[in-house]
Each structure stands twice: as structure tokens, then as C-alpha cells.
C-alpha positions in Angstrom: 32.3 117.4 12.1 34.5 116.7 9.2 34.3 114.1 6.4 36.6 111.7 7.9 35.4 111.8 11.2 32.1 111.3 9.4 33.2 108.4 7.4 34.9 106.7 10.6 31.5 106.5 12.1 29.9 104.9 9.3 28.2 108.0 8.0 26.2 106.7 5.2 27.5 103.6 5.5 24.5 102.5 8.2 27.3 100.8 10.4 29.8 101.5 12.5 33.7 101.2 11.0 36.5 99.5 13.1 38.2 102.3 13.4 40.5 102.2 16.1 41.7 105.3 18.9 45.2 105.5 17.0 43.2 105.9 13.4 43.4 109.4 13.4 44.4 111.8 10.1 46.2 115.1 11.1 47.2 117.8 8.1 50.5 119.1 8.5 50.0 122.8 9.8 47.6 121.2 13.1 44.5 120.9 11.8 42.8 117.8 13.0 40.2 116.2 10.9 38.5 114.4 14.0 35.5 116.2 15.7 36.9 120.0 16.3 36.8 123.0 13.6 35.4 121.7 10.3 38.0 121.7 7.6 36.0 123.5 4.5 35.1 122.0 1.5 37.5 123.8 -0.9 40.1 121.3 1.4 38.6 118.1 0.4 41.8 115.8 1.6 43.2 113.3 -0.5 44.7 110.2 1.7 47.2 108.6 -0.5 50.4 107.0 0.8 53.4 108.0 -1.1 55.0 105.0 1.1 51.9 102.5 2.8 54.4 102.2 5.3 57.0 103.9 6.4 58.1 103.5 10.1 54.8 103.6 11.4 53.2 105.7 9.9 51.7 106.3 6.8 52.5 109.6 4.3 50.0 111.3 2.1 49.6 114.5 0.0 46.7 116.5 -0.5 45.4 118.3 -3.8 47.3 121.2 -2.5 50.2 119.5 -1.0 49.2 118.9 2.0 51.0 116.6 3.8 48.4 114.0 6.1 49.8 111.0 8.2 47.9 108.2 9.1 49.0 107.4 12.8 49.2 104.5 15.1 46.7 101.8 14.4 46.4 101.7 10.9 50.4 100.8 9.7 50.1 97.3 10.5 47.1 96.0 9.1 47.4 93.8 6.1 45.5 95.3 3.8 47.6 98.6 3.5 50.4 96.3 3.5 50.2 94.7 0.4 48.2 97.5 -1.6 49.2 99.6 -4.7 48.7 103.7 -3.8 44.9 103.6 -6.0 43.1 106.6 -5.2 39.1 105.8 -4.4 36.7 108.6 -4.4 34.1 109.0 -1.7 30.6 109.9 -1.3 27.9 109.6 0.7 26.2 108.5 -2.0 26.7 107.3 -5.7 25.2 110.5 -7.6 27.0 112.8 -5.3 29.9 114.4 -5.8 33.4 112.9 -4.2 33.9 114.3 -0.6 38.0 113.2 -1.0 39.4 110.8 -2.1 41.0 108.1 -0.2 43.8 104.4 -0.3 41.6 102.6 -2.0 43.0 99.6 0.8 41.9 101.5 3.8 38.1 102.4 2.4 37.6 99.3 4.7 39.1 100.8 7.5 36.2 103.3 7.7 33.4 101.3 6.3 33.4 103.6 3.1 31.2 102.6 0.0 32.1 101.2 -2.4 31.1 100.5 -6.1 31.9 98.0 -8.5 31.1 96.8 -12.3 30.5 93.3 -12.9 30.5 91.3 -16.2 28.4 87.8 -17.0 30.1 86.8 -20.4 27.9 84.2 -22.0 26.8 82.6 -25.2 24.9 80.7 -27.0 25.2 76.6 -27.7 23.3 75.0 -30.9 20.9 73.7 -29.0 20.1 77.5 -27.8 21.2 76.9 -24.3 23.7 79.4 -22.3 26.5 78.6 -21.5 28.8 81.3 -19.5 32.2 82.0 -19.1 34.0 81.7 -15.9 37.4 83.2 -14.5 40.1 81.6 -12.3 41.5 84.0 -10.8 45.5 84.5 -11.0 47.1 81.7 -7.9 49.5 84.2 -7.2 46.5 87.1 -6.4 46.5 88.4 -2.5 43.4 88.4 -2.1 41.3 84.8 -2.9 43.4 83.3 -5.0 42.3 80.6 -7.8 38.7 80.6 -7.0 36.4 80.7 -9.4 35.5 84.6 -10.6 32.9 86.3 -13.1 34.6 86.8 -16.6 35.1 90.2 -16.2 34.8 91.2 -12.6 36.2 94.9 -12.8 36.3 95.8 -8.9 36.2 99.1 -7.5 35.6 102.0 -9.5 36.3 105.8 -8.6 40.4 104.8 -9.0 40.7 107.2 -11.7 40.3 110.1 -9.2 37.9 113.3 -8.9 37.6 115.1 -11.9 38.5 112.6 -14.0 34.8 112.5 -15.3 35.2 108.7 -16.0 32.2 106.2 -15.0 30.7 102.6 -15.7 31.4 102.3 -18.6 34.3 103.3 -19.3 35.5 101.6 -16.5 34.0 98.3 -18.0 35.5 99.2 -21.5 38.7 100.0 -19.8 38.9 96.3 -17.3 36.8 94.1 -20.3 40.4 94.9 -22.8 42.6 94.6 -19.3 41.7 91.2 -17.6 39.6 89.2 -20.8 41.3 90.9 -23.9 37.8 91.8 -25.1 37.9 94.2 -27.7 35.8 97.4 -27.2 33.2 96.4 -30.2 32.2 93.4 -28.6 32.4 94.8 -24.4 30.1 98.0 -25.7 27.5 95.7 -26.6 27.3 94.8 -22.7 23.7 95.4 -21.5 22.9 97.2 -17.6 21.3 95.0 -15.5 20.4 96.2 -12.3 23.1 96.2 -9.2 23.6 93.6 -6.0 24.5 95.2 -3.1 25.9 93.6 0.6 28.0 94.1 3.5 30.2 92.0 5.3 33.5 92.5 8.0 36.2 90.5 8.6 39.8 91.4 10.3 41.1 93.4 8.1 37.2 96.2 8.3 33.7 96.4 7.2 33.2 96.1 3.4 29.8 98.2 2.2 29.7 97.5 -1.3 27.1 97.9 -5.0 28.3 96.0 -7.8 26.9 97.5 -10.7 25.6 94.1 -12.9 26.2 93.9 -16.8 24.8 91.4 -18.8 27.2 90.8 -22.1 26.5 87.8 -24.7 29.7 87.5 -27.0 29.6 85.7 -30.4 30.2 81.4 -30.1 33.4 82.0 -31.7 35.0 84.8 -29.9 37.4 83.5 -26.3 38.2 85.4 -24.1 42.5 85.5 -23.5 44.2 86.1 -19.6 45.4 90.0 -19.9 46.9 91.6 -17.3 47.9 88.5 -15.2 44.7 88.8 -12.8 43.2 86.2 -14.8 45.0 82.1 -14.2 42.3 80.1 -17.1 38.7 81.4 -18.6 36.4 78.6 -18.6 33.3 77.7 -21.0 30.9 76.0 -18.6 27.0 74.8 -18.7 24.5 76.1 -16.7 24.0 73.5 -14.8 28.2 73.6 -14.1 28.0 76.5 -13.0 25.5 75.9 -10.4 27.1 72.8 -9.4 29.7 74.6 -8.7 27.9 77.7 -6.7 26.8 75.6 -4.5 31.1 74.7 -3.4 33.1 77.3 -2.1 34.6 77.5 -4.8 33.7 80.4 -6.2 34.9 84.0 -4.9 31.6 85.4 -2.2 30.7 88.1 -3.9 31.1 86.9 -7.6 28.9 84.0 -6.8 26.4 86.6 -5.3 26.7 87.9 -8.8 25.9 84.6 -10.4 23.1 83.8 -8.9 21.8 86.8 -10.0 22.6 85.8 -13.6 20.3 82.8 -12.8 17.5 83.9 -11.2 17.0 86.6 -13.6 17.4 83.8 -16.6 14.8 82.0 -14.7 17.3 78.7 -14.1 15.4 79.5 -10.6 12.2 79.2 -10.5 9.8 80.1 -7.1 8.2 76.8 -7.2 10.8 75.2 -7.3 13.6 76.8 -5.1 12.0 76.8 -1.1 14.8 79.9 -0.4 13.8 81.6 -3.9 12.3 84.8 -2.6 15.2 85.1 0.3 17.8 85.0 -2.5 16.4 87.2 -4.4 15.3 90.3 -1.1 19.2 88.8 -0.2 21.0 90.0 -3.5 19.8 93.4 -2.6 20.7 94.5 0.8 20.1 98.3 2.2 24.1 99.8 2.3 
């Protein structure tokens, strides 16, 4: 069975993806990636649209130059219509070599596991209490415009391309600079503190995601600044205000999970006073 057919059946993700019968990839020359003959590891298809939507089909090229067409059933998806071409490396498990690369916007159509990096930015006030830097997403963003976000939500990793040898810290440093104008001398102090994982489904597919979480304590006299336009504004809030916002619908959902993890790890939530403490901890680490 081919890589694409396995991904279509939720290979490695534990759930079936919403793949329509027409959502078939076909390499020019007659090789089909749905059952049948193996394509061979050396072919390693790369689903990267030259034009996301073009006369009912989406064209792409493999690394060897072969064309792949995403046929009827995918072209009407809103996520593809609004996407910018970005490579995303597909692998069964995080440490595995990539099997193929795919247009990032199409990953949810096949239930592909996605990995990202999120940074909790905080500082210590004169009374030694923590205050968190919170970002408000750009009002013109195509997804969750105007909602609250982590200081640096680095989003999906592995959009560098196969063989780039870029990793988690490379993504963190790059996105800190682009989104929040944080220089490398500060961003490099970010500490890895674990992961959160979750799966959800909406009208655009199945999202099976793991976020690598970092805490970054910034100097009290430092302020992040809007960089590439992904953020509308930054706020420095005391933790109690962050907690109040967390129970509303003001946070982007997955960013709320990252903040919740921060509050648990820094003992702002306690098992003696939070009746749902155990459920919250377990819910942040769902198997993918």
C-alpha cells in the first residue's frame, strides 16, 4: 500500500481522515497512489501545488519533476483556496525520516500528524509575581482573527523542506524574530518544558497536533514588537488576568491549552482547589 493511501486511512494518527472518494493523487505516467503497486521509497512524492486551484485540479511536482494532480473532491476546500504554498514533511512518528512532503493546507484532509512550537513569554514583576506576554492575532488573519495567542505561536514545523536539517530550535529562533521581533540573544534562552497533544475535527478535516512548549523569561525592560504582521498587539498581563481570559472564548483554542499547561506547571492551579485538575492534566496529553 502506498504512503498516500496509508495517510488517507489515518496511518499513524489513530483515526480515519475525512478523505472523499475523489481525493486521489495520480502521478503523470499512470502510477496511482491508492492501493495497487508500491511507488518505491526513492520516489517520495511531494504534494506541492503550483496553483492551489486551477480549473478544478491542483497541480504539483515531485522532487523528481513528476506532476501530481489532486483530483475532484479537494479543489473546493476552503483551506486550499486560501493557502500559501508551504512544504510540510510527513512522517509516522516525530523522530522518523520523512516519507514525503505535502502542501501544509492539505494535511488536515489526510489526518497527517502536525508538529509545532509555542512559546510562553513571561517576566517577573517587582513583587516577584509573574506576568505573561499575550499576543492578539492580526484582525486580518484568515483563521481566528483577533483572538488571543501565545507570545510566539510558531505554528507548524517542518515547512523547511526535506533535507533542510532544520529543527525545533531553528523554528523557535526564526519565529521569535519574525512574529515578535525578539533577538536571538533573548530567544535562545527559551527552555523546553514539554509538549501538549490533541486531536480535533472540523469542516476542513482532522487536526492531529503536537506542540513543543517552551518558556521564555524575558527581561523586565523588554517588550516584544509586531514583526511580520501576524500579530495585532502585545499585552503584558498579570497571571490572574490571563486566567480570567482563559475561561472565556477570547483565546485561540490550542493556545489556551498552552497557557493552561503554563498555569499548571507554575502552580497557579492546585489539585486541592481545582476539582478538574486531573482531567485537565490528562487532557493536555492525548495520544495521537
